[in-house]
ZADO-1210 file (C-alpha; in nm, 4 decimals, padded with zeros to 6 digits):
<atoms>
<atom x="09.9610" y="08.1794" z="07.7353" code="MET" pos="1"/>
<atom x="09.8728" y="08.4148" z="07.4805" code="ASP" pos="2"/>
<atom x="09.7522" y="08.7575" z="07.5974" code="LEU" pos="3"/>
<atom x="09.3788" y="08.6809" z="07.5646" code="GLU" pos="4"/>
<atom x="09.4243" y="08.3772" z="07.7876" code="ASP" pos="5"/>
<atom x="09.6071" y="08.6149" z="08.0494" code="LYS" pos="6"/>
<atom x="09.3197" y="08.8416" z="08.0429" code="VAL" pos="7"/>
<atom x="09.0792" y="08.5598" z="08.1071" code="SER" pos="8"/>
<atom x="09.3048" y="08.4175" z="08.3980" code="ARG" pos="9"/>
<atom x="09.3013" y="08.7751" z="08.5384" code="LEU" pos="10"/>
<atom x="08.9414" y="08.8087" z="08.5220" code="LYS" pos="11"/>
<atom x="08.8825" y="08.5062" z="08.6888" code="GLU" pos="12"/>
<atom x="09.0764" y="08.5883" z="09.0014" code="ILE" pos="13"/>
<atom x="08.7823" y="08.8652" z="09.0851" code="TYR" pos="14"/>
<atom x="08.6104" y="08.5410" z="09.2193" code="LYS" pos="15"/>
<atom x="08.8752" y="08.4483" z="09.4804" code="ASP" pos="16"/>
<atom x="09.0985" y="08.7850" z="09.5005" code="CYS" pos="17"/>
<atom x="09.4493" y="08.7643" z="09.5217" code="VAL" pos="18"/>
<atom x="09.5413" y="09.0452" z="09.2957" code="LEU" pos="19"/>
<atom x="09.7668" y="09.2073" z="09.5814" code="CYS" pos="20"/>
<atom x="09.9601" y="09.0624" z="09.8774" code="PRO" pos="21"/>
<atom x="09.6564" y="09.1034" z="10.1004" code="ARG" pos="22"/>
<atom x="09.4953" y="08.8246" z="09.9443" code="HIS" pos="23"/>
<atom x="09.1588" y="08.8833" z="10.0565" code="CYS" pos="24"/>
<atom x="09.0054" y="08.5788" z="09.8964" code="HIS" pos="25"/>
<atom x="08.6667" y="08.7366" z="09.8542" code="VAL" pos="26"/>
<atom x="08.4268" y="08.7115" z="09.5517" code="ASP" pos="27"/>
<atom x="08.4205" y="09.0577" z="09.3952" code="ARG" pos="28"/>
<atom x="08.1692" y="08.9139" z="09.1276" code="THR" pos="29"/>
<atom x="07.9404" y="08.8868" z="09.4035" code="LYS" pos="30"/>
<atom x="07.9989" y="09.2096" z="09.5848" code="GLY" pos="31"/>
<atom x="08.2229" y="09.0984" z="09.8515" code="GLU" pos="32"/>
<atom x="08.4409" y="09.3973" z="09.9619" code="PRO" pos="33"/>
<atom x="08.7955" y="09.3134" z="10.0227" code="GLY" pos="34"/>
<atom x="09.0585" y="09.5642" z="10.1464" code="TYR" pos="35"/>
<atom x="09.0414" y="09.7895" z="09.8534" code="CYS" pos="36"/>
<atom x="08.6522" y="09.7843" z="09.8863" code="ARG" pos="37"/>
<atom x="08.6114" y="09.7661" z="09.5217" code="LEU" pos="38"/>
<atom x="08.3553" y="09.6091" z="09.2780" code="PRO" pos="39"/>
<atom x="08.4418" y="09.4010" z="08.9720" code="ASP" pos="40"/>
<atom x="08.4364" y="09.7139" z="08.7462" code="ARG" pos="41"/>
<atom x="08.6283" y="09.9822" z="08.6940" code="ILE" pos="42"/>
<atom x="08.6160" y="10.2863" z="08.9203" code="VAL" pos="43"/>
<atom x="08.7912" y="10.6001" z="08.7735" code="MET" pos="44"/>
<atom x="08.8191" y="10.9302" z="08.9218" code="ASP" pos="45"/>
<atom x="08.9125" y="11.1455" z="08.6089" code="CYS" pos="46"/>
<atom x="09.1569" y="11.1129" z="08.2982" code="ALA" pos="47"/>
<atom x="09.3904" y="11.3962" z="08.2030" code="VAL" pos="48"/>
<atom x="09.7043" y="11.4934" z="08.0150" code="ALA" pos="49"/>
<atom x="09.9302" y="11.5275" z="08.3158" code="HIS" pos="50"/>
<atom x="10.2371" y="11.7519" z="08.2977" code="HIS" pos="51"/>
<atom x="10.3727" y="11.6883" z="08.6255" code="GLY" pos="52"/>
<atom x="10.5600" y="11.3384" z="08.5807" code="GLU" pos="53"/>
<atom x="10.9261" y="11.2583" z="08.5145" code="GLU" pos="54"/>
<atom x="11.0266" y="11.4424" z="08.1818" code="PRO" pos="55"/>
<atom x="11.0218" y="11.1028" z="07.9811" code="PRO" pos="56"/>
<atom x="10.6658" y="11.0418" z="08.0602" code="LEU" pos="57"/>
<atom x="10.5153" y="11.3954" z="08.0530" code="SER" pos="58"/>
<atom x="10.7086" y="11.4980" z="07.7435" code="GLY" pos="59"/>
<atom x="10.5544" y="11.8114" z="07.5863" code="ARG" pos="60"/>
<atom x="10.2057" y="11.7134" z="07.5443" code="ASN" pos="61"/>
<atom x="10.1628" y="11.5030" z="07.8835" code="GLY" pos="62"/>
<atom x="10.1058" y="11.1820" z="08.0226" code="ALA" pos="63"/>
<atom x="09.7792" y="11.0235" z="07.9739" code="GLY" pos="64"/>
<atom x="09.6897" y="10.9843" z="08.3360" code="THR" pos="65"/>
<atom x="09.4015" y="10.7690" z="08.4605" code="ILE" pos="66"/>
<atom x="09.3203" y="10.8311" z="08.8164" code="PHE" pos="67"/>
<atom x="09.1597" y="10.5297" z="08.9647" code="LEU" pos="68"/>
<atom x="08.9543" y="10.5177" z="09.2584" code="SER" pos="69"/>
<atom x="09.0781" y="10.3402" z="09.5809" code="SER" pos="70"/>
<atom x="09.4145" y="10.1650" z="09.6302" code="CYS" pos="71"/>
<atom x="09.5607" y="09.8543" z="09.8068" code="ASN" pos="72"/>
<atom x="09.7923" y="10.0447" z="10.0377" code="LEU" pos="73"/>
<atom x="09.5848" y="10.3624" z="10.1658" code="ARG" pos="74"/>
<atom x="09.9083" y="10.5057" z="10.3115" code="CYS" pos="75"/>
<atom x="09.8121" y="10.7402" z="10.6271" code="ILE" pos="76"/>
<atom x="10.0262" y="11.0489" z="10.4508" code="TYR" pos="77"/>
<atom x="09.8896" y="10.9855" z="10.0831" code="CYS" pos="78"/>
<atom x="09.9061" y="11.3219" z="09.8921" code="GLN" pos="79"/>
<atom x="09.6069" y="11.1964" z="09.6492" code="ASN" pos="80"/>
<atom x="09.3961" y="11.0565" z="09.9572" code="TYR" pos="81"/>
<atom x="09.0877" y="11.2116" z="09.8474" code="GLN" pos="82"/>
<atom x="09.1055" y="10.9500" z="09.5353" code="ILE" pos="83"/>
<atom x="09.3060" y="10.6810" z="09.6887" code="SER" pos="84"/>
<atom x="09.0978" y="10.6486" z="10.0053" code="HIS" pos="85"/>
<atom x="08.7691" y="10.6666" z="09.8215" code="SER" pos="86"/>
<atom x="08.5711" y="10.4036" z="09.6117" code="VAL" pos="87"/>
<atom x="08.3576" y="10.6675" z="09.4720" code="THR" pos="88"/>
<atom x="08.3972" y="10.7571" z="09.0955" code="GLY" pos="89"/>
<atom x="08.2740" y="10.6758" z="08.7404" code="GLN" pos="90"/>
<atom x="08.1854" y="10.3076" z="08.7063" code="GLU" pos="91"/>
<atom x="08.3265" y="10.1850" z="08.3660" code="LEU" pos="92"/>
<atom x="08.3514" y="09.8427" z="08.1767" code="ASP" pos="93"/>
<atom x="08.6305" y="09.7538" z="07.9750" code="ALA" pos="94"/>
<atom x="08.4889" y="09.8882" z="07.6538" code="ARG" pos="95"/>
<atom x="08.4516" y="10.2240" z="07.8331" code="GLN" pos="96"/>
<atom x="08.8035" y="10.2353" z="07.9652" code="LEU" pos="97"/>
<atom x="08.9298" y="10.1653" z="07.6217" code="ALA" pos="98"/>
<atom x="08.7683" y="10.4520" z="07.4574" code="ASP" pos="99"/>
<atom x="08.9186" y="10.6745" z="07.7553" code="VAL" pos="100"/>
<atom x="09.2679" y="10.5371" z="07.6493" code="MET" pos="101"/>
<atom x="09.1962" y="10.5973" z="07.2680" code="LEU" pos="102"/>
<atom x="09.0722" y="10.9575" z="07.3567" code="ASP" pos="103"/>
<atom x="09.3936" y="11.0201" z="07.5385" code="LEU" pos="104"/>
<atom x="09.6088" y="10.9286" z="07.2372" code="GLN" pos="105"/>
<atom x="09.3732" y="11.1426" z="07.0383" code="LYS" pos="106"/>
<atom x="09.4513" y="11.4419" z="07.2571" code="ARG" pos="107"/>
<atom x="09.8367" y="11.3949" z="07.1937" code="GLY" pos="108"/>
<atom x="09.9244" y="11.2151" z="07.5194" code="CYS" pos="109"/>
<atom x="10.2555" y="11.0216" z="07.5212" code="HIS" pos="110"/>
<atom x="10.1280" y="10.7303" z="07.7087" code="ASN" pos="111"/>
<atom x="09.8310" y="10.5762" z="07.8960" code="VAL" pos="112"/>
<atom x="09.9119" y="10.5612" z="08.2478" code="GLU" pos="113"/>
<atom x="09.6479" y="10.4179" z="08.4865" code="PRO" pos="114"/>
<atom x="09.7340" y="10.5272" z="08.8554" code="VAL" pos="115"/>
<atom x="09.6977" y="10.2517" z="09.1309" code="THR" pos="116"/>
<atom x="09.5933" y="09.9822" z="08.8923" code="PRO" pos="117"/>
<atom x="09.6637" y="09.7153" z="09.1091" code="THR" pos="118"/>
<atom x="09.3218" y="09.6076" z="09.2360" code="SER" pos="119"/>
<atom x="09.1464" y="09.6799" z="08.9186" code="GLN" pos="120"/>
<atom x="09.4162" y="09.5204" z="08.7018" code="THR" pos="121"/>
<atom x="09.1788" y="09.2501" z="08.5242" code="PRO" pos="122"/>
<atom x="08.9654" y="09.5017" z="08.3461" code="LEU" pos="123"/>
<atom x="09.2292" y="09.7355" z="08.2781" code="ILE" pos="124"/>
<atom x="09.4197" y="09.4707" z="08.0764" code="MET" pos="125"/>
<atom x="09.1217" y="09.3897" z="07.8996" code="GLU" pos="126"/>
<atom x="09.0421" y="09.7491" z="07.8314" code="ALA" pos="127"/>
<atom x="09.3854" y="09.7654" z="07.6793" code="LEU" pos="128"/>
<atom x="09.3590" y="09.4786" z="07.4463" code="GLN" pos="129"/>
<atom x="09.0508" y="09.6281" z="07.3180" code="LEU" pos="130"/>
<atom x="09.2023" y="09.9727" z="07.2683" code="ALA" pos="131"/>
<atom x="09.5162" y="09.8021" z="07.0828" code="ARG" pos="132"/>
<atom x="09.2825" y="09.6477" z="06.8528" code="ALA" pos="133"/>
<atom x="09.1193" y="09.9645" z="06.7801" code="ASP" pos="134"/>
<atom x="09.4577" y="10.1568" z="06.7229" code="GLY" pos="135"/>
<atom x="09.6139" y="10.2458" z="07.0264" code="LEU" pos="136"/>
<atom x="10.0035" y="10.2777" z="06.9756" code="THR" pos="137"/>
<atom x="10.1292" y="10.4789" z="07.2665" code="ILE" pos="138"/>
<atom x="10.3141" y="10.2670" z="07.5645" code="PRO" pos="139"/>
<atom x="10.1028" y="10.1509" z="07.8616" code="PHE" pos="140"/>
<atom x="10.2521" y="10.2758" z="08.1779" code="VAL" pos="141"/>
<atom x="10.1755" y="10.0615" z="08.4997" code="TYR" pos="142"/>
<atom x="10.2037" y="10.3272" z="08.7750" code="ASN" pos="143"/>
<atom x="10.1660" y="10.1347" z="09.1123" code="CYS" pos="144"/>
<atom x="10.2392" y="10.1466" z="09.4621" code="GLY" pos="145"/>
<atom x="10.4825" y="09.8621" z="09.4771" code="GLY" pos="146"/>
<atom x="10.2557" y="09.6299" z="09.7049" code="TYR" pos="147"/>
<atom x="10.2321" y="09.3851" z="09.4217" code="GLU" pos="148"/>
<atom x="10.1639" y="09.0223" z="09.3926" code="ASN" pos="149"/>
<atom x="10.4658" y="08.9073" z="09.1746" code="PRO" pos="150"/>
<atom x="10.2440" y="08.6176" z="09.0312" code="GLU" pos="151"/>
<atom x="10.0020" y="08.8934" z="08.8932" code="ILE" pos="152"/>
<atom x="10.2889" y="09.0967" z="08.7375" code="ILE" pos="153"/>
<atom x="10.4152" y="08.7680" z="08.5711" code="LYS" pos="154"/>
<atom x="10.0713" y="08.7764" z="08.3729" code="LEU" pos="155"/>
<atom x="10.1175" y="09.1147" z="08.2704" code="LEU" pos="156"/>
<atom x="10.4431" y="09.0177" z="08.0423" code="ASP" pos="157"/>
<atom x="10.3863" y="09.1225" z="07.6992" code="GLY" pos="158"/>
<atom x="10.1175" y="09.3818" z="07.7872" code="MET" pos="159"/>
<atom x="10.3023" y="09.6516" z="07.9675" code="VAL" pos="160"/>
<atom x="10.5822" y="09.8801" z="07.7979" code="GLU" pos="161"/>
<atom x="10.6662" y="10.0828" z="08.0963" code="ILE" pos="162"/>
<atom x="10.6409" y="09.9858" z="08.4672" code="TYR" pos="163"/>
<atom x="10.6248" y="10.2767" z="08.6993" code="LEU" pos="164"/>
<atom x="10.6481" y="10.1293" z="09.0621" code="PRO" pos="165"/>
<atom x="10.6843" y="10.3031" z="09.3845" code="ASP" pos="166"/>
<atom x="10.9456" y="10.1390" z="09.6270" code="PHE" pos="167"/>
<atom x="10.8199" y="10.3087" z="09.9373" code="LYS" pos="168"/>
<atom x="10.9810" y="10.1227" z="10.2176" code="TYR" pos="169"/>
<atom x="11.2923" y="09.9262" z="10.2723" code="GLY" pos="170"/>
<atom x="11.2282" y="09.8683" z="10.6249" code="LEU" pos="171"/>
<atom x="10.9136" y="09.6696" z="10.7236" code="GLU" pos="172"/>
<atom x="10.8592" y="09.8512" z="11.0503" code="GLU" pos="173"/>
<atom x="10.7681" y="10.1679" z="10.8269" code="ASP" pos="174"/>
<atom x="10.5664" y="09.9660" z="10.5932" code="SER" pos="175"/>
<atom x="10.3177" y="09.8451" z="10.8702" code="VAL" pos="176"/>
<atom x="10.3379" y="10.1716" z="11.0496" code="MET" pos="177"/>
<atom x="10.2293" y="10.3909" z="10.7777" code="PHE" pos="178"/>
<atom x="10.0577" y="10.1793" z="10.5177" code="SER" pos="179"/>
<atom x="09.9620" y="09.8546" z="10.7282" code="SER" pos="180"/>
<atom x="10.1325" y="09.6541" z="10.4637" code="ALA" pos="181"/>
<atom x="10.3224" y="09.3439" z="10.5973" code="PRO" pos="182"/>
<atom x="10.6014" y="09.2170" z="10.4024" code="GLY" pos="183"/>
<atom x="10.6035" y="09.5276" z="10.1705" code="TYR" pos="184"/>
<atom x="11.0065" y="09.5256" z="10.1273" code="PRO" pos="185"/>
<atom x="11.0019" y="09.1773" z="09.9884" code="ARG" pos="186"/>
<atom x="10.6815" y="09.2068" z="09.7658" code="PHE" pos="187"/>
<atom x="10.7873" y="09.5134" z="09.6227" code="ALA" pos="188"/>
<atom x="11.1456" y="09.3758" z="09.5606" code="LEU" pos="189"/>
<atom x="11.0234" y="09.0501" z="09.3877" code="ASP" pos="190"/>
<atom x="10.7613" y="09.2225" z="09.1740" code="SER" pos="191"/>
<atom x="11.0025" y="09.4858" z="09.0506" code="ILE" pos="192"/>
<atom x="11.2659" y="09.2233" z="08.9704" code="LYS" pos="193"/>
<atom x="10.9846" y="09.0602" z="08.7582" code="GLU" pos="194"/>
<atom x="10.9198" y="09.3957" z="08.5976" code="MET" pos="195"/>
<atom x="11.2813" y="09.4310" z="08.4966" code="VAL" pos="196"/>
<atom x="11.2846" y="09.1019" z="08.3595" code="ARG" pos="197"/>
<atom x="11.0107" y="09.1694" z="08.1375" code="GLN" pos="198"/>
<atom x="11.1349" y="09.5260" z="08.0024" code="VAL" pos="199"/>
<atom x="11.4865" y="09.5519" z="08.1120" code="GLY" pos="200"/>
<atom x="11.6747" y="09.7669" z="08.3343" code="ASP" pos="201"/>
<atom x="11.7100" y="10.0556" z="08.1010" code="ASP" pos="202"/>
<atom x="11.4707" y="10.3423" z="07.9914" code="LEU" pos="203"/>
<atom x="11.4303" y="10.3419" z="07.5861" code="VAL" pos="204"/>
<atom x="11.3843" y="10.6675" z="07.4857" code="LEU" pos="205"/>
<atom x="11.2463" y="10.8156" z="07.1420" code="LYS" pos="206"/>
<atom x="11.2874" y="11.1928" z="07.1070" code="ASP" pos="207"/>
<atom x="11.3157" y="11.2290" z="07.4692" code="GLY" pos="208"/>
<atom x="10.9801" y="11.0325" z="07.5445" code="VAL" pos="209"/>
<atom x="11.0151" y="10.7012" z="07.7233" code="ALA" pos="210"/>
<atom x="10.8853" y="10.3905" z="07.5196" code="ARG" pos="211"/>
<atom x="10.9908" y="10.1036" z="07.7194" code="LYS" pos="212"/>
<atom x="11.1595" y="10.0339" z="08.0388" code="GLY" pos="213"/>
<atom x="11.1246" y="10.0872" z="08.4268" code="VAL" pos="214"/>
<atom x="11.1379" y="10.3945" z="08.6551" code="ILE" pos="215"/>
<atom x="11.1464" y="10.3143" z="09.0493" code="ILE" pos="216"/>
<atom x="10.9918" y="10.6174" z="09.2418" code="ARG" pos="217"/>
<atom x="11.0826" y="10.6594" z="09.6060" code="HIS" pos="218"/>
<atom x="10.9339" y="10.9328" z="09.8299" code="LEU" pos="219"/>
<atom x="11.1498" y="11.0551" z="10.0783" code="VAL" pos="220"/>
<atom x="10.9695" y="11.0837" z="10.4272" code="LEU" pos="221"/>
<atom x="11.0830" y="11.3073" z="10.7212" code="PRO" pos="222"/>
<atom x="11.3019" y="11.1608" z="10.9544" code="GLY" pos="223"/>
<atom x="11.2979" y="10.7943" z="10.7865" code="ARG" pos="224"/>
<atom x="11.6467" y="10.8378" z="10.6044" code="ILE" pos="225"/>
<atom x="11.7412" y="10.4762" z="10.6952" code="GLU" pos="226"/>
<atom x="11.4224" y="10.3579" z="10.5374" code="ASN" pos="227"/>
<atom x="11.5417" y="10.5285" z="10.2202" code="SER" pos="228"/>
<atom x="11.8745" y="10.4144" z="10.2504" code="LYS" pos="229"/>
<atom x="11.7465" y="10.0439" z="10.2776" code="GLU" pos="230"/>
<atom x="11.5643" y="10.1130" z="09.9613" code="VAL" pos="231"/>
<atom x="11.8528" y="10.1946" z="09.7707" code="LEU" pos="232"/>
<atom x="12.0522" y="09.9180" z="09.9049" code="ARG" pos="233"/>
<atom x="11.8052" y="09.6500" z="09.8215" code="LEU" pos="234"/>
<atom x="11.7754" y="09.7921" z="09.4650" code="ILE" pos="235"/>
<atom x="12.1603" y="09.7785" z="09.4333" code="GLN" pos="236"/>
<atom x="12.1996" y="09.4408" z="09.5642" code="LYS" pos="237"/>
<atom x="11.9122" y="09.2709" z="09.3906" code="GLU" pos="238"/>
<atom x="11.8040" y="09.4563" z="09.1033" code="ILE" pos="239"/>
<atom x="12.0512" y="09.6747" z="08.9313" code="SER" pos="240"/>
<atom x="12.2306" y="10.0137" z="08.9385" code="THR" pos="241"/>
<atom x="12.1369" y="10.0968" z="08.5775" code="TYR" pos="242"/>
<atom x="11.7654" y="10.1091" z="08.6712" code="VAL" pos="243"/>
<atom x="11.6195" y="10.4768" z="08.6561" code="PHE" pos="244"/>
<atom x="11.5339" y="10.6212" z="09.0157" code="LEU" pos="245"/>
<atom x="11.2940" y="10.8819" z="09.0789" code="SER" pos="246"/>
<atom x="11.3738" y="11.0370" z="09.4162" code="LEU" pos="247"/>
<atom x="11.0838" y="11.2389" z="09.5369" code="MET" pos="248"/>
<atom x="11.1120" y="11.5517" z="09.7797" code="SER" pos="249"/>
<atom x="10.7526" y="11.6322" z="09.7360" code="GLN" pos="250"/>
<atom x="10.6186" y="11.4887" z="10.0703" code="TYR" pos="251"/>
<atom x="10.3660" y="11.7613" z="10.2405" code="THR" pos="252"/>
<atom x="10.1801" y="11.6650" z="10.5538" code="PRO" pos="253"/>
<atom x="09.7966" y="11.6278" z="10.4765" code="ILE" pos="254"/>
<atom x="09.5334" y="11.7230" z="10.7441" code="ALA" pos="255"/>
<atom x="09.5431" y="11.3666" z="10.8703" code="GLY" pos="256"/>
<atom x="09.8825" y="11.3744" z="10.9832" code="VAL" pos="257"/>
<atom x="09.9663" y="11.7217" z="11.0859" code="ARG" pos="258"/>
<atom x="09.9638" y="11.6264" z="11.4513" code="ASN" pos="259"/>
<atom x="10.1812" y="11.2989" z="11.3805" code="HIS" pos="260"/>
<atom x="10.4914" y="11.2566" z="11.5865" code="PRO" pos="261"/>
<atom x="10.7085" y="11.1862" z="11.2501" code="ILE" pos="262"/>
<atom x="10.5151" y="11.2769" z="10.9445" code="LEU" pos="263"/>
<atom x="10.3807" y="11.6272" z="11.0692" code="ASN" pos="264"/>
<atom x="10.6605" y="11.8294" z="10.8693" code="ARG" pos="265"/>
<atom x="10.8243" y="11.8353" z="10.5374" code="ARG" pos="266"/>
<atom x="11.1561" y="11.6771" z="10.4737" code="ILE" pos="267"/>
<atom x="11.4615" y="11.9332" z="10.5066" code="THR" pos="268"/>
<atom x="11.7180" y="11.9833" z="10.2142" code="ARG" pos="269"/>
<atom x="11.9843" y="11.7836" z="10.4347" code="ASP" pos="270"/>
<atom x="11.7528" y="11.4790" z="10.4406" code="GLU" pos="271"/>
<atom x="11.7086" y="11.4795" z="10.0728" code="TYR" pos="272"/>
<atom x="12.0662" y="11.5336" z="10.0077" code="GLU" pos="273"/>
<atom x="12.1670" y="11.2490" z="10.2270" code="GLN" pos="274"/>
<atom x="11.9444" y="11.0338" z="10.0251" code="VAL" pos="275"/>
<atom x="12.0476" y="11.1439" z="09.6833" code="THR" pos="276"/>
<atom x="12.4236" y="11.1539" z="09.7884" code="ASP" pos="277"/>
<atom x="12.3876" y="10.7953" z="09.9014" code="TYR" pos="278"/>
<atom x="12.2282" y="10.6747" z="09.5840" code="ALA" pos="279"/>
<atom x="12.5404" y="10.8233" z="09.3990" code="LEU" pos="280"/>
<atom x="12.7678" y="10.6434" z="09.6277" code="ASP" pos="281"/>
<atom x="12.6041" y="10.3140" z="09.5659" code="LEU" pos="282"/>
<atom x="12.6694" y="10.3761" z="09.1923" code="GLY" pos="283"/>
<atom x="12.3354" y="10.4788" z="09.0403" code="PHE" pos="284"/>
<atom x="12.3769" y="10.6934" z="08.7584" code="ASP" pos="285"/>
<atom x="12.0292" y="10.7362" z="08.6329" code="ASN" pos="286"/>
<atom x="11.8410" y="10.9524" z="08.9010" code="ILE" pos="287"/>
<atom x="11.5478" y="11.1940" z="08.8528" code="PHE" pos="288"/>
<atom x="11.5837" y="11.4672" z="09.1294" code="ILE" pos="289"/>
<atom x="11.3576" y="11.7453" z="09.2592" code="GLN" pos="290"/>
<atom x="11.4069" y="12.0800" z="09.4333" code="ASP" pos="291"/>
<atom x="11.3640" y="12.0869" z="09.8092" code="VAL" pos="292"/>
<atom x="11.1940" y="12.4231" z="09.9219" code="SER" pos="293"/>
<atom x="10.9790" y="12.4990" z="10.2217" code="ASP" pos="294"/>
<atom x="10.7548" y="12.7228" z="09.9693" code="LEU" pos="295"/>
<atom x="10.7028" y="12.4557" z="09.6898" code="ALA" pos="296"/>
<atom x="10.4212" y="12.2089" z="09.7933" code="LEU" pos="297"/>
<atom x="10.4701" y="11.9976" z="09.4760" code="THR" pos="298"/>
<atom x="10.8156" y="12.0743" z="09.3306" code="PRO" pos="299"/>
<atom x="10.8814" y="11.9831" z="08.9668" code="ASP" pos="300"/>
<atom x="11.1497" y="11.7614" z="08.8664" code="PHE" pos="301"/>
<atom x="11.4713" y="11.9139" z="08.7861" code="ASP" pos="302"/>
<atom x="11.4715" y="11.8957" z="08.4112" code="ARG" pos="303"/>
<atom x="11.8405" y="12.0366" z="08.4023" code="ASP" pos="304"/>
<atom x="11.9730" y="11.7220" z="08.6106" code="HIS" pos="305"/>
<atom x="12.1750" y="11.5138" z="08.3594" code="PRO" pos="306"/>
<atom x="12.0896" y="11.1391" z="08.3367" code="PHE" pos="307"/>
<atom x="12.1928" y="10.8980" z="08.0745" code="GLU" pos="308"/>
</atoms>
């Protein structure tokens, strides 16, 4: 199946939506709302040069981040809930989104990086093909929450240079409790396996900027160290210890969870170090880490931490 056929197949899925594991089976071309509540059009919040990503993605000029409305997870603690829990924004067609991508390249961004693309993948990939035809050369980054349909990820083969999935939960009880996402560990694992099959378990750099590969993100949650350890165990056992990990310490309680019995505080330095030490004990060498500070709400990645 060539790329054009893959895009056509993806667009057909709007009529019986199974883009994510929720398998809503709604016809979005007729305005039927699924879990994401999105139409069969792009809904974008904004597009910016983002300097807060992992160093190989942000580089000097920033990642070309396209913040998309809504998400197929809607985690109760989401730090970007104003965007991910909303279906409002600019409605675009594929041609208009292609122009957004080309503008980000013109502004010097090192890549184009749609955030939470899962529910909007068909038109995003159509836009990518249009932008490529018009001169887009920077890598495409698929930045997703990890709750993916592996069969959809297979259709992206040949279109995505860099995968940036979250692996939020190793324990299904946590995925249900915090994201109402049954089966999350298995769906994330099978999807990331397919991503690694497509682009490898390495991160190819040119002048310090990522050109191809995978970075798996994991946000450490307060009081859920066993969940984090299970994520790392699954990656070690079923994927690779060479893959790049991004272990994030930036969890901050949003207003909606400030009275939650578990999520009402930031993580401690000890909790974060337990997770990073465990990753090292499992044999992971390529790890992005962050500082842990009660004063810093969104700590930067530690650019001095060595990785190979």
